[in-house]
C-alpha positions as CSV (number, residue, x, y, z in Angstrom):
1,M,-0.2,-0.3,0.0
2,R,1.6,3.6,-1.0
3,D,0.8,6.5,0.9
4,A,-2.8,7.6,2.1
5,S,-4.7,9.9,-0.2
6,P,-5.4,13.1,1.3
7,F,-9.0,12.7,1.0
8,G,-9.9,10.2,3.8
9,A,-10.2,6.7,3.9
10,I,-13.2,4.4,4.3
11,I,-13.5,0.3,6.3
12,V,-15.8,-1.6,4.0
13,G,-17.5,-5.3,4.8
14,A,-20.4,-7.1,5.7
15,H,-22.0,-7.0,9.2
16,G,-20.7,-9.5,11.5
17,V,-18.5,-10.2,14.2
18,F,-14.9,-9.0,12.9
19,I,-15.9,-5.4,11.2
20,T,-18.3,-5.0,14.2
21,W,-15.0,-5.0,16.2
22,V,-12.6,-3.1,13.5
23,F,-15.3,0.0,13.2
24,D,-14.9,-0.1,17.0
25,V,-11.5,-0.1,16.7
26,V,-11.5,2.3,14.4
27,R,-13.7,4.9,16.1
28,R,-11.2,4.6,19.1
29,L,-7.8,5.4,16.6
30,A,-10.1,8.6,15.4
31,A,-10.9,9.6,18.8
32,Q,-7.2,10.3,19.9
33,A,-6.7,12.2,15.9
34,P,-7.6,16.0,16.6
35,H,-8.1,16.3,12.9
36,A,-9.8,13.2,11.8
37,S,-13.7,12.5,11.9
38,V,-15.9,9.6,11.4
39,V,-18.5,9.0,9.3
40,Q,-21.3,5.9,8.7
41,I,-22.3,6.3,5.5
42,D,-24.8,3.9,3.2
43,R,-25.6,2.9,-0.4
44,E,-27.1,6.4,-1.3
45,D,-24.5,8.5,0.7
46,G,-21.8,10.6,-1.1
47,I,-18.6,11.4,-0.2
48,L,-18.0,14.7,1.4
49,S,-15.5,17.4,-0.3
50,P,-12.3,17.8,1.2
51,G,-12.0,19.9,4.9
52,K,-9.7,20.5,7.9
53,D,-11.1,17.1,8.5
54,Y,-9.5,14.1,7.7
55,Q,-12.7,11.8,7.2
56,I,-13.1,8.3,7.9
57,Y,-16.3,6.3,6.2
58,L,-17.5,3.6,7.4
59,S,-19.8,1.4,5.5
60,N,-21.4,-2.3,5.5
61,Y,-23.4,-1.2,2.2
62,P,-21.5,1.2,0.3
63,G,-22.6,3.2,-3.1
64,P,-21.8,4.6,-5.9
65,A,-20.1,7.8,-4.4
66,A,-18.1,5.4,-2.6
67,I,-17.2,3.2,-5.2
68,D,-16.4,6.2,-7.6
69,A,-13.9,7.7,-5.0
70,I,-12.1,4.5,-4.5
71,G,-12.1,4.2,-8.4
72,R,-10.2,7.5,-8.3
73,G,-7.6,6.8,-5.6
74,D,-9.6,9.8,-3.6
75,L,-9.8,7.2,-0.5
76,S,-7.8,4.8,1.3
77,V,-9.7,1.3,1.9
78,V,-9.9,-1.2,4.7
79,A,-11.3,-4.0,3.4
80,V,-12.6,-6.3,5.9
81,I,-13.1,-9.7,5.1
82,E,-15.1,-13.0,6.9
83,D,-16.1,-16.2,5.8
84,P,-19.8,-15.7,3.8
85,A,-20.6,-18.8,6.7
86,D,-19.4,-16.7,9.1
87,I,-21.2,-13.6,8.2
88,L,-24.4,-16.0,7.3
89,A,-24.3,-17.3,11.0
90,F,-23.9,-13.6,12.3
91,Q,-26.9,-12.5,10.2
92,Q,-29.1,-15.2,10.9
93,T,-28.6,-15.3,14.9
94,I,-28.1,-11.7,15.6
95,L,-29.8,-9.6,13.0
96,G,-32.7,-12.7,12.2
97,L,-31.8,-12.8,8.3
98,S,-33.1,-16.0,6.3
99,H,-29.9,-17.4,4.8
100,L,-31.2,-16.1,0.9
101,Q,-31.7,-12.5,2.9
102,S,-27.9,-12.8,4.0
103,I,-26.5,-13.5,0.9
104,R,-28.5,-11.2,-0.6
105,A,-27.4,-8.7,2.0
106,Q,-23.9,-9.7,1.7
107,T,-24.1,-9.2,-2.4
108,T,-24.8,-5.9,-1.1
109,S,-21.6,-5.2,1.2
110,A,-20.0,-6.3,-2.3
111,V,-20.3,-4.1,-5.0
112,A,-17.3,-1.7,-4.8
113,N,-15.0,-5.4,-4.6
114,F,-14.0,-4.3,-8.5
115,A,-12.7,-1.3,-7.3
116,I,-11.0,-2.2,-4.2
117,G,-8.9,-4.7,-6.1
118,K,-7.8,-1.7,-8.9
119,S,-6.9,-0.2,-5.7
120,D,-3.3,0.8,-5.0
121,R,-4.4,1.8,-1.6
122,V,-5.8,-1.0,0.2
123,T,-5.6,-3.1,3.5
124,L,-6.7,-5.8,3.4
125,L,-7.9,-7.4,6.9
126,S,-9.3,-11.1,6.8
127,R,-10.9,-12.9,10.1
128,D,-9.2,-16.6,9.0
129,N,-6.1,-15.2,8.5
130,S,-5.4,-12.3,11.6
131,T,-3.5,-14.1,14.4
132,D,-2.6,-11.5,16.8
133,A,-5.1,-8.4,17.8
134,K,-2.7,-5.8,18.5
135,A,-1.3,-6.5,15.2
136,V,-4.5,-6.0,13.5
137,V,-5.1,-2.8,15.7
138,R,-1.0,-1.1,14.3
139,S,-2.2,-2.4,10.9
140,I,-5.6,-0.6,10.9
141,A,-3.4,2.8,12.8
142,R,-0.8,2.5,10.2
143,S,-3.8,2.2,7.0
144,L,-5.7,5.1,8.3
145,Q,-2.1,7.5,9.0
146,I,-3.5,9.8,10.8
147,G,-0.8,10.9,12.6
148,L,-0.5,8.9,15.7
149,G,2.0,8.5,18.1
150,Q,3.2,4.6,19.5
151,D,1.8,6.3,22.8
152,E,-1.5,6.8,21.5
153,I,-2.0,3.8,19.6
154,D,-1.0,1.8,22.4
155,D,-3.5,3.1,24.5
156,V,-6.4,2.1,21.9
157,V,-4.5,-1.7,21.8
158,K,-5.3,-1.8,25.4
159,E,-8.6,-1.2,25.3
160,V,-9.7,-3.1,22.7
161,A,-7.0,-5.8,21.9
162,G,-6.5,-7.2,25.5
163,A,-8.4,-10.0,26.6
164,S,-8.0,-12.7,29.5
165,G,-7.1,-15.5,26.4
166,G,-4.2,-13.9,25.8
167,N,-3.6,-11.7,22.2
168,S,-5.0,-13.8,20.1
169,L,-8.2,-11.8,17.6
170,E,-10.6,-14.3,18.7
171,A,-10.1,-13.7,22.2
172,A,-10.3,-10.2,21.7
173,L,-13.1,-10.5,19.6
174,K,-14.6,-12.8,22.1
175,Q,-14.0,-10.2,25.2
176,H,-14.9,-6.7,23.2
177,V,-17.7,-8.1,20.5
178,R,-21.5,-8.2,22.4
179,D,-22.8,-10.4,19.7
180,Y,-20.0,-12.9,19.2
181,L,-20.1,-16.0,17.5
182,T,-17.5,-19.0,17.5
183,P,-16.4,-19.5,13.5
184,I,-19.0,-22.0,11.7
185,R,-15.5,-23.9,11.5
186,F,-15.6,-24.8,14.9
187,S,-19.7,-24.9,15.5
188,L,-20.9,-26.7,12.6
189,G,-24.1,-27.3,13.6
190,D,-26.5,-30.4,11.5
191,G,-28.4,-28.7,8.4
192,Q,-26.3,-25.9,8.0
193,I,-23.9,-27.4,5.7
194,D,-25.8,-26.7,2.5
195,Q,-26.5,-23.0,3.3
196,L,-23.3,-22.3,4.2
197,N,-21.7,-24.2,0.8
198,L,-24.6,-21.9,-0.6
199,A,-23.2,-18.3,0.8
200,R,-19.5,-19.7,0.1
201,S,-20.0,-20.4,-3.6
202,V,-22.1,-16.9,-4.5
203,M,-20.0,-15.0,-2.4
204,D,-16.0,-16.3,-2.4
205,P,-15.4,-14.8,-5.7
206,L,-16.4,-11.5,-4.9
207,L,-14.5,-11.3,-1.6
208,A,-11.7,-12.6,-4.4
209,M,-12.5,-9.2,-6.4
210,A,-11.5,-7.2,-3.7
211,K,-8.2,-9.2,-3.5
212,G,-7.5,-7.9,-7.3
213,S,-8.8,-11.5,-8.8
214,I,-11.2,-11.8,-11.2
215,V,-9.7,-15.4,-13.0
216,R,-13.4,-16.7,-10.8
217,P,-16.9,-16.4,-12.1
218,I,-19.5,-15.5,-10.1
219,S,-21.8,-18.2,-9.2
220,W,-25.3,-18.3,-9.3
221,P,-26.5,-21.8,-8.7
222,T,-30.1,-23.2,-8.8
223,P,-30.9,-22.8,-5.1
224,V,-30.6,-18.9,-5.2
225,F,-33.5,-18.8,-7.8
226,K,-37.6,-18.9,-7.2
227,F,-39.8,-21.6,-8.4
228,S,-42.8,-19.9,-9.6
229,G,-44.6,-22.9,-8.8
230,D,-43.8,-22.6,-5.3
231,P,-42.0,-19.8,-4.5
232,E,-41.7,-20.7,-0.8
233,L,-39.9,-23.6,-0.9
234,P,-36.4,-24.1,-2.9
235,P,-36.5,-24.4,-6.2
236,P,-36.7,-28.3,-7.3
237,E,-33.4,-29.4,-9.5
238,V,-35.8,-30.2,-12.5
239,I,-39.2,-29.1,-13.0
240,D,-42.2,-29.9,-15.2
241,V,-42.8,-27.3,-17.8
242,A,-46.0,-29.1,-18.9
243,G,-48.8,-25.7,-19.2
244,P,-48.9,-22.2,-20.7
245,A,-46.3,-19.9,-21.1
246,R,-45.3,-18.3,-18.0
247,T,-42.5,-17.1,-16.2
248,L,-40.6,-20.7,-14.6
249,Y,-37.8,-19.2,-12.5
250,Y,-37.4,-15.6,-11.2
251,G,-34.6,-13.9,-8.7
252,P,-32.3,-14.0,-6.8
253,Y,-32.2,-9.8,-6.1
254,F,-28.7,-9.7,-5.8
255,H,-26.3,-7.4,-6.7
256,L,-22.8,-7.1,-8.8
257,P,-20.1,-4.6,-8.8
258,P,-20.6,-2.4,-11.8
259,N,-19.2,-4.1,-14.5
260,R,-19.5,-5.2,-18.2
261,Y,-19.8,-8.8,-17.6
262,R,-20.3,-12.5,-19.9
263,V,-23.1,-14.1,-18.2
264,E,-23.6,-17.7,-19.4
265,A,-26.3,-19.9,-18.3
266,F,-26.6,-23.7,-18.3
267,L,-30.1,-25.4,-19.1
268,A,-31.1,-28.7,-19.6
269,F,-34.2,-29.9,-21.6
270,S,-35.6,-33.1,-21.6
271,E,-36.5,-35.2,-24.9
272,E,-40.2,-34.2,-25.1
273,I,-40.1,-30.8,-25.2
274,A,-39.7,-29.5,-29.2
275,D,-39.3,-26.3,-31.1
276,V,-40.2,-24.3,-27.9
277,P,-38.7,-21.0,-27.6
278,F,-37.3,-20.5,-24.3
279,V,-36.2,-16.0,-22.9
280,L,-33.6,-15.4,-20.6
281,E,-34.4,-12.0,-19.6
282,F,-32.4,-9.7,-17.2
283,Y,-34.1,-7.0,-14.6
284,G,-32.8,-4.1,-12.8
285,E,-35.3,-3.5,-9.5
286,R,-34.7,0.6,-10.4
287,F,-36.0,0.2,-14.1
288,D,-39.1,-1.4,-13.7
289,D,-39.8,-3.8,-16.7
290,M,-37.5,-2.5,-19.0
291,A,-35.1,-5.5,-19.6
292,L,-31.1,-5.2,-19.2
293,A,-30.7,-8.3,-21.2
294,R,-32.4,-10.6,-23.4
295,A,-31.2,-14.3,-25.0
296,R,-33.4,-16.3,-26.6
297,I,-32.7,-20.3,-26.5
298,E,-34.1,-21.9,-29.4
299,R,-34.2,-25.9,-28.7
300,R,-33.0,-28.1,-31.2
301,K,-32.3,-31.2,-29.0
302,A,-32.5,-32.9,-25.4
303,G,-29.6,-31.9,-23.7
304,C,-27.5,-29.9,-21.7
305,Y,-27.1,-26.2,-23.2
306,R,-24.7,-23.2,-22.4
307,G,-25.6,-19.9,-23.6
308,Y,-24.1,-16.1,-22.9
309,F,-24.7,-12.9,-23.4
310,A,-23.2,-9.5,-22.6
311,L,-24.8,-7.4,-19.7
312,N,-24.0,-3.8,-19.0
313,H,-24.3,-3.4,-15.1
314,A,-23.7,0.1,-14.6
315,D,-25.4,0.7,-11.2
316,A,-24.2,-0.1,-8.4
317,L,-27.9,0.8,-6.1
318,Q,-30.1,-1.9,-8.6
319,S,-30.2,-5.6,-7.3
320,L,-30.9,-8.3,-10.7
321,E,-33.6,-10.5,-11.4
322,I,-33.3,-13.2,-14.2
323,R,-36.7,-14.9,-15.5
324,L,-36.2,-17.2,-17.4
325,I,-40.0,-17.8,-19.4
326,V,-41.4,-20.1,-21.4
327,E,-42.8,-18.0,-24.7
328,S,-46.0,-20.7,-25.7
329,G,-47.9,-23.3,-24.0
330,V,-46.1,-26.9,-23.3
331,E,-47.5,-30.9,-23.7
332,R,-44.8,-32.0,-21.5
333,G,-41.2,-32.0,-20.6
334,Q,-39.0,-31.2,-18.1
335,L,-36.1,-28.1,-17.5
336,S,-33.6,-27.3,-15.0
337,L,-31.8,-24.0,-15.0
338,I,-28.5,-25.3,-13.7
339,E,-26.2,-22.3,-12.8
340,L,-25.6,-18.6,-14.4
341,L,-21.8,-17.9,-14.1
342,F,-21.1,-13.8,-14.0
343,F,-17.4,-13.5,-16.5
344,V,-15.8,-10.2,-15.9
345,D,-15.4,-9.3,-19.6
346,D,-15.0,-6.3,-21.9
347,N,-15.7,-8.0,-24.9
348,A,-18.9,-10.4,-24.5
349,G,-20.8,-11.3,-27.4
350,Q,-24.0,-13.1,-27.4
351,M,-24.8,-16.8,-28.5
352,L,-26.5,-20.0,-27.5
353,L,-24.9,-23.3,-28.3
354,P,-25.3,-27.1,-27.3
355,S,-23.1,-27.2,-24.1
356,D,-20.8,-29.9,-26.2
357,A,-20.5,-27.8,-29.1
């Protein structure tokens, strides 16, 4: 990381045990500095013009203004990374969210991750990779660069890093975070594995973006969508499409970092379906019924199909919905929506091919 930005700093991460502690550390450090001011911001909040105070922004849900400032290099960044499964457990237990609501909230927290991964003013803090609480506090202090002396930093270290369990980060979190939960790898309960793996499958590529890696595509597997036949239950892996024209799958109302994506859809059709066009459409919550992208899937034979098309996603504030639509009535047949993959791609085209083509 190079010198801190003169315009301010931002601390970003999803609601969880680790960021609760990090926010407290930042507030205590800023209280020791005469010209540092802490501001908590949400998705639609702006970034203040430079003034006499050094602005430190805390954000669980960064928005366009923060993303733009990070992209320009106007803000130093402390990116707080925690296992998506630990975030899921925290948000279910403490905030009362369902597992899909938590994953949706985590995607909202991750919309700045692409910009963070491109910035050279970033400090990454990971609960899994950090063992010494005192070292984490000192790393945060160095990242903020608000002119604190060693004695002032040591005062904060004593306040938030001292614990009866020693210097370990987990001991400090347990002692100083009211809603502390043990990391999920130490307390995995029955029936949780599928939910935890689902959270990781969606979020791990987004967290990798904050580290500068865009090799892994963002994945939306079947369980994140809703099935129109029974929206209250997880979607079946295989659905019967017999019936009138209608929407079959929809959702998941997740967020993506603003970018241009090559979207790949994997679907499977049974033998019985012949010459029935299916349409895959993308919608944003802020544009009502105006489709952001549309791809037609013309059936030729049974089997697995891979379709891909371009999606220009510019608005970090909008969640995204896909609709898989059968355009005319079907007498019989089965279909599976296996997965959608999002690749960062500046040259995405559009084509629909059998998967073995």
